[in-house]
C-alpha positions, 0 to 999 in steps of 0.5 A: 150888861149880860144880865140886863140882856138876859132879863130883856130876853125873857120879857121880849126875846126878839129885843134881846137878840136884837141888842146883841146881834142887830138885824141879822139872821139870829134876830129873824129866827128868833122872831119865827120862834117867838111867833111859833111859841114864846118859850122857844123864843126865850130859849133861843134868845138866851142861848144867843146872849150866853154864847157871845 
């Protein structure tokens, strides 16, 4: 299941984080990072998924 979430995180980082943690602080931080740059959003999303 984590592999599918990581693939989703690469395509749509906020969705990958949402599937992992829901509407928490990490989700909103990921939206902010994705708006600032796509790569920081991907890195954060993969980190959140791999951490849990």
